[in-house]
N, C-alpha and C positions, 0 to 999 in steps of 0.2 A: 393722301390726303383724305382727311376727315371728313365725316358726314357732314358737318356744317359746311365746311368748305366745297363741297361735291353741290350742297345746295345752291351755295351763293354763285357756285360758278354756271349752273343752270339757269338761275334767275337772270344774271347777267346774260348768258346768250339766249333768253327768250327775251330779254328788253332790245337787245340788238336786233333779233329778227324781226320784233313788231317793229321796231322804228325803221327798220329796212322797207317792211312791208307799206308802212304809211308813207315813206317819201317817194314809193315806187308808185302808190295809189294816186297822189296827187300830181304826178308829172304827168299820168295817164290821164287825170283830168284836166290839167292843160292844153295836151296835145288833143282829148275831145272837143274842149271849148273851142282852140284856135281852128278845128276843120268845122265844126258844125256850128256854134253859137256867133265865133267872131266873125263868121265868113259874110259879112255885110256890105254890101256895095256903097262905095262913098264914105267909108271910114276912115279916119286918120289913122297913121299909124300909132300914135298916143292912145287913141281910142279902143283900137283893138288889144292893146298891151294891157289895157287898163282892163276891159272884159276877161281875158284871159286868165290876169291876176286875182279878180274878183271871183272868175269861177273857181279857182284852186281855193281860196279864201273861204268860199261858198261850200266846196268839198271837205274842207277841214272843219267847219262849223257842223256839217251834216256827220261827220265822223263823231265829233265829241257829243252831239245831240245821242246818236246810238249809242255811244259808250256810258254816257251817263243817264239819261232817260228812261230807256228801256230796262233799266234795272227795277222801275215801279212795277211793271207787267210781271217781270219772270222771277223778281226774288223771293216774294210768297212762297211762288209754287217750287222753286229749287230748295230753298228754305225748310218747307215741309216735307220734302223729299218726294213730291209729286212726280217729279221731272228733273233728269238729270242735268249737268250745267251743258254737256255737249246737246242734249236735246232741246234745251232751253234756248241756246243761241241759235240753234238751226230753224226751231220754229218760229222765233220772233224775228232772225232775219227775211225769210220768206213772208210773213204776214207784213211786216213792216214796208216792205218793198210792194206788196200788193196793193197795202192801203194808200200810200204815197202815189204812185202810179195810176191805180184804178179811180181813187177816190180823194186823190189830192186838190183838185177842181181845177178849172181854167182859170179863175183869177186869182189871186193872192193881193190881199190890201197890202200900199206900198209901207205904210206906218203901222205897226201892229196898236190895236187901240188908240188910236189919235194922239198918238203922244206929241206930237210937233205940228204946228199949223206951217204946212209946205208953201202956201201961198207967199209966207215971206222969204222963200228962199226961190227964185227964179230962176237964177244961174244955174245951168245943167251941169257944168263942171262942179260947182261949190255942193249940188246936191250929190253926186255921184261919188265924191272925196268922203262927205257925209255919210253915208248908206255905207261906203267900204271901210271906212273905220269903224262903224257900228259893229258891222260882220264880223271884222277882225277881233275888235274887243270882245263881244260875245263867245267867239269859239276860245280865245285865251282863256277867259274865267273860266267856262267849263273845261276846259284842259286843267286847270288847276284844281278845280273841285274833285274832277275824277279821280287826280294825283292822290289828294288827300282823302280819299273815300268818303265825300259828301254828295249826296244827292240833291241836287239844286234845280230850280224851275228855269228850263231854257227859255220859255216866253218871257220870263222877268228879267233875263239876262240880255236877252235883244231888245227888251222894252228900255233897261236902264242904259243900254249901249247908244241906243239912239236919242234917248234925252240927253246923254251927255254931248255927244256929237252935236245935237241939234243947239245946245246952249253955246257949244264953242264956235259954231258956225253963225248964231244969229242972235245970243243972248239969253238973258233968262225968261226975257217974255215969250219966247218961241214955243214955250213947254206948257203942254197942258195940264195945270197942277191938279186939277181936279181929279185927271185920270188917275194920275199918280199918286193921289191920297188912296183912292180906290184900292191901289195896288199894293200900299202899305197895310190897308185894313185886312187884305187878305192875307196877310202873312200870320194874323190871329185865328181868323174865319177857317180859313181851309185847314190847318192840322187839328184845331179844335173839334170841328164837325166831323172830318174823317174819324177820329179818335172815337167820339162818343157812339157814332153809327157802328164802327167795327165792334166795340166792345158790348152795345146793345145786342148785335146779333150773336155774339160769341156766350153773352150771358143768357140769352134763349135758348140756345143750342145746350148749353151746361144744365139749364133747367128742366129742359125737355126732353135728353137724351141721356147723357153723362152722369146726373144725378139721380138716375132711374135705377132700381136693382135689375131688372131687366132691360140693358142698354138695347141689344139686337131688336127686341120687340119694339122699343120706343122706335128705334131709328128707322124700322121698317114704316111705321104710323109718319113720323117727321119728316125725313130724309127725301122724299119724293117730293114734299111740299117745297122744301128748302130747294131744292134742284128747280122746280118750277118758278120758284121766286126768282132763282138766278137767271132763269130764261127769259124772264117778264123784264125783267132790268136789264138785261145785254141786248134784246129786241128792242126794247124801247130808246137805249142809249146808240146802238148802230143807227136807227132810223133818224135819231136826234143829231148824231156827232160822226160817227163812223162814215155814215153814207151821204151825210149832208150836203155834199157837193153834186152827189147824183141826182138824188130825189130830195124834194122839200116837202117834208111832212110837218104839219102841226103838231104842237104838243098833245092834244087829247087825240088826234087819230091813232100816233105814234103809242102812245099807252093803250088803247084798245086794240091797236094791232100785236104789241107784247102781249097783250093777255091773251088773246087767241093763242099765240106761240105758246105761251107757256101752259095752257090748258091741253095743247096737244103733247108737249114735253111731259107733263104730268100723266097722261094715258099711257105715254110710251115706257117711260120708268118705272112705273109702279108695281108691275108685276117681277120685271128683274130685279128691281132691288130688293123687293121682298123674298127673292129665290136666293138670292146672293149673301142676303142678311142670316138667312137660316144656316148658312156653312161656315159664317164668321164666328170667333171666340167673343164672349159677352166682356168686352173690355173697351175701353177708350181707343186702343190700337186697332182693334176689329171693326167699331164703327168709322174710325179714319179711312179707311181702305174703300168705303162707300163713297167717299169725295173726290177721287183721284181723277177721274174723266172729267167733272165738271170744273175741277180746277186747270186742266191742260185747256180745256175749250175757253173758258173765260180770260186765261193768259195769252190764246192766239188771238182772241177778238180784241183784246185790249191792245195788243201790239198793231192789229191792224187799224183800230182808231186812230192810235198814236202816229202812226205813219201818216193817216189821211190830214191829220189836224197840224200836228207839230212840225211835218217838212216843211212849212211855211217859214218858220223860224228860221231856217237855212237858205229857202229859194227866194223868200220874200225880197230882202233887201237886194239880190244878185237881180231879181225881174225889173226891181226898179231901175236897177243901173242898165239894164239892158235896157230899157224900154226909154230911158232919158239921153243915153247914147244914140241909140238908133233913131229914134224921132225928133230928137234935139230940143225936147223940151220936157217939163218935169208933169209926170201924168199922177193924179190922186191915185187910179189905181192902175197896176201894170199887170197885161197879159202875160201869163206863165208859160213859154213855149215848153213843147213835150222834152226837149233836150235838156231843159233845165231841170223838170220834174224827175228824168230819168238820173240826173246827176246828184239830186238830193235823195233819191232811194239808194243810190249805190254807196253814197256817203254813211248812209245809218247802218245799211249791212255791214260796211268794212269797220266802221266803228265799233258796232256789235260786237264782231267776230274777231278783232284785236284786243279790244279794250273792254269788252263789256263785262268780262267775268269777275272784275274788282269790284265793281259796284253792286252787281246781283248777289255776291258774296255778303257783302256789306248789308244790303236792304233783308238779304233771307236768313242770314245767320250772326251777324254781330251785334243787332240792336237787342234782340229777344229770342228765346227759341221757338220755332214754329211746329204746328203739325197741320195736317189738313184742314181740320176744322176750326184753327185759326185763319189760315190762309183764306177760307172761303167767306169768313169774316171781311177781310181785307179787301177783297174782290168785290163784295157786295157793298161796302162802304163805300170804294173810289167809284162804283158807278152810279149808286144811287145819288150819293152827295153831289156828283157833278151835276145830273138830272134835276135834281130841287134846285141848287143854284142857280142853274142857266135861266128855269124858269121863273125864279127870283128875279133874275137880273144881280144877282150876287158875286162880285168879283172872286173867283176862288183858284186855286193853281192844281192840278191833278198831282203834279210830285207831292206837294204839301199836304193834300187829301191822301194818298197813297202812304208815305212816309208818318203822316198823322196817325193813321189805323194802325200800323205795327206797333206804333206807340201806345196807342188805345187797348190792344190787345194784352200788352205787356203790363201797363201800369193796372188792367183789371184782375191780373193773374196774380200781380204782386197784393193787390187789395186782397182778394179773396184768400190767398196764402196766409196773410197776416190775420185776417179773419178765422181761419180755420183754427192758427196757433192758439187764438184768445178762445175758441171754443175747446181746444183739448185743454187748454189752462181749466176751464171748469169742469170737463170730465175726470182730471187729475184731482182738482179739489174735492169732489163728491165722492172720491175714491180714498182720500187723504187716509194713511194707516193700512191699507188693505194691502193684500199679495200684489206684489208686481205683475205677475201672469195674468192674474183676473183683469186688472187693469190693462192691460196691452189688448188682453181680449174682448174687452168692451170697448177700447179704442176703434179694433179691427172692424167691429160690427156697426160703430159708428159709423165709420167710413164708408161703409157699403149702404147705409141706411138712405133712405128717400129723405126729401128735403121735410116733409112734415113730422116724418119718424125724428130726424135729427132734433127739431124743435121741442118734441116730445120729451126726448132724451137729456136733452140739456135743461130744460123746466124742472126735470127730477133730480139731476146731477146738483144745481142751484139750491134747491130744497134742501138736500142731503149736506149741503157744505154750510148752508147757514144753520141749519139743524145742529150740526158740529163747531158752529161757531169758527169757521175757517171763512179768513177772507180769499176770495177766487184769484185774486191779484197776488197773493201772496206764496203761490205755489212755486213761482219763478220769482228771483229777485228782479228789480229794475233795471240792473246791469245784463243780467242774462234775458230779459226780455228786449231790451234794445239792442241786444247784439244780435237776437235772433231774428229780430225785422230787418235790420241790418243786412244778414245773411242774405235773406230771402230777397231784398233790395238789389242786393250785387248779382245773385244768381238769375234774376228774371229779365231786368231792364238795365242794360248798360248806362250808366251814368256819362260816363265819357263820349260815346256816339252819339247819345243826345246832343248834349252840349256842343259837339263839334258841328252837328248838321244844322242846328239851329243858328248857330253863330253865322254857319253860311248862308243859311238863308235871307239872314238879316241883311248881311253887307252885300249881298248879290246886287241889288241895283246902284247903291252908291258906288261900289267897286268898280261894275261896269261902266256906268256913267263916267267917274275919273279916268278910266283907262281909255275911252271912245275918245273923250275931251282932247287927252294928250296924242293920240293918235292922230286924230283928225287935223292938229296942227302940224304934225311930223309930216303927215300925206300932203296937206297942203302948201307946205314951206317947199317939198321937192319937187312938186307936179305942177307947182304955179308958174 
């Protein structure tokens, strides 16, 4: 058996084991639901079976959320090397479960974002079928997106599904089109905002640390403040989002509390950072090590907040079905029993453990190369953008923000590389006709120089080139310059990954809407 054949055999064997484990988990979910949730006095056998099947689909949805969405939190940490894949999956699973059960909340809105007017659907059975079709459509779309390696918004998936099933059940007038328009707007706002904020943080780190001659000395001064900024952002984020269902804290008190926490963190890390920096090599690799533990902590906290917030995408429709069947009426809000929250938490962990590695690898390694400083910028962008957008009432997707942040750091690196190539062109033009070794020596000094010194050296080279009447752009011909830029673009940001992900974002809402509408008609025809 050749090496390729062995690899294919291992992959097929792994696929079979994953599928088998998934089926066993969903069978256990059905058993759990029949013993716990569906054991309600006075329910007909058809209602009991609907609850059991809905619980299985809810578990399936939770698994797909765990497989797809958690990559946004763990991908940068794994891609940068701050965490191994195994540790990332373990930490994410633990914190996702904690977030879902501890801070998932006692009340989950039945219809996410007021997508449809439920008053127009007074029939309990029809409403239950609508929610079931939406839940199944959202889960199937996430499954497909995970299979093709596209991180998509789970919230948009369930919103599109509820919209499509609602149209199938009650017509186009059932949909709140203003909310849908805001969602479409978020396709642009979220990734652009995430990318700009992440690029801004990375550029600041480069200017204040890695563009300095003595990087470790600069890191000693700057890194404690960067860690304190992360502490402030995550302290505020956890109070507003992660623990929002446990404690109700206003924006200003959350910001102040986050600031106090950040100050305490700065005091605690200042001396240890300085001590460690003295023993590190004066290089980007050395400075990168100072960001390892902050990245691990940020990934864990993002997973906690994700479990607390996005578990509702799996258990919200299930809770609505449960409440409608049990009470015999359609409720605006559905009280979520503990057994449903536990089911959602278990599904998140199972999906992450079985299938999460694929998307974590996509986010962390297949879009652009990441290191700890870039991953830090992405984590900060995801947190700050959500905080600011929430306060301004802007509709954003955490998935789109996180992936947009990955795009942002990649495109910034691309821009800087191309810009450096132009500066190298100037240096070579200024040394035209001189010994090659002297040119390379000058370039080495130029690369190690700080920004202000680079500007002085460039100005000098431009004067020399002009004095020799050499056009700066003539050192490399147009074809060589174009090939040089193209090579950097291919190396730094993979266009195929960008196009695949953006395409999946655009079609998520319409795709889940169409799928949910079809499923609603099938379910209604079978159960009517």
